[in-house]
N, C-alpha and C positions, 0 to 999 in steps of 0.2 A: 485457440478461438480469438479471433481479432475482433475489433471494435464493430465492423459490418456485420460480422456473424453475430455477435451479440445483439445488436440493434435488429436484424432480422428475426432472430427467435423471439425477441420480446414483441415485436409486430405480429408475428405469427400467432403467439398466444393471446395478445390483447388486441383483437381485430379493429378496434375503434380508433387505435392510435397510428399516426403515420410516422414513417422512418425519420423525418426532420423533426419531429416533436420529442422521439425517445432520444435522439442524438443531443439535443438541447438539454433534455433533462439528465443525461449521464455527465454531459459536459459541465452543467451546473453543480451536480454533485460532487465531482471532482474537485472543483473550484472550493467549494463549502469546506470539504473535509481539509483541504490542504491549508484554508485560510484559518480554520479552528487550529489545527496543529501548529501552524506557525505562530499563532498569537498566545496560546497557551499550551506550553509542552506538558502539563500535568493532566490535561483533560484527555479522555479517551472519546473516540469517536467510533460508534458502533454502527455496523453494518448488519441489520437484523437477519438473523438464521444463519449468517456465515461467520462472523467474528468482529473484531475491532482493531482500530488503528491507534498506536499511541507513539508518542517521541520518547525516545531513550537516549539519555546521556551517557556517552562512550567516553571512559578515561583515555589519557594519554597512554601510548604504548611504545614500548622500546623493543627491539629486536636485533638480530645478527643475520645478515645475508646467508643463503643456503647454497650460494654459488661457488663456496670454497675460498672467496676472497676475505671472508669474516668481517666485511664492512658493515658498521653498526648503522641503524636508522630509528628513526623516532615519528611515530604516526600522532599527530595532535590530538587533543581532546575535541570531541564534536558531537552534534546531535544527529540522530537518524531515526526514520520512520521505521517501526515495526508493525506486523500484522499478526494478531493471534487468532488463530482458528476457533471458532466456538466449539464446545464439548459435543453439542448435538451433530455435528458433520462427521460423518463416518467416511473414511477412505475405501475405495473399491479396491479389491484384490484382483 
């Protein structure tokens, strides 16, 4: 499902909203989430009924190439955004 399909589904459910208004809200929500995560990596940003976003500190990793040349590599420490799904969300079989 792409952005246009999400917007269309929301407009269909909430008939009083226009597509451009829904797009503006979604874009603003994304900006707010990213801003909060960038400014405070310990803070969790919750998406009600779905889960939460959080910044995770990933330590430096070392490894060896699996291509046969046994070349060593180092991936530096970094931060990444993770999404943890809410317990009440059930996967469909």
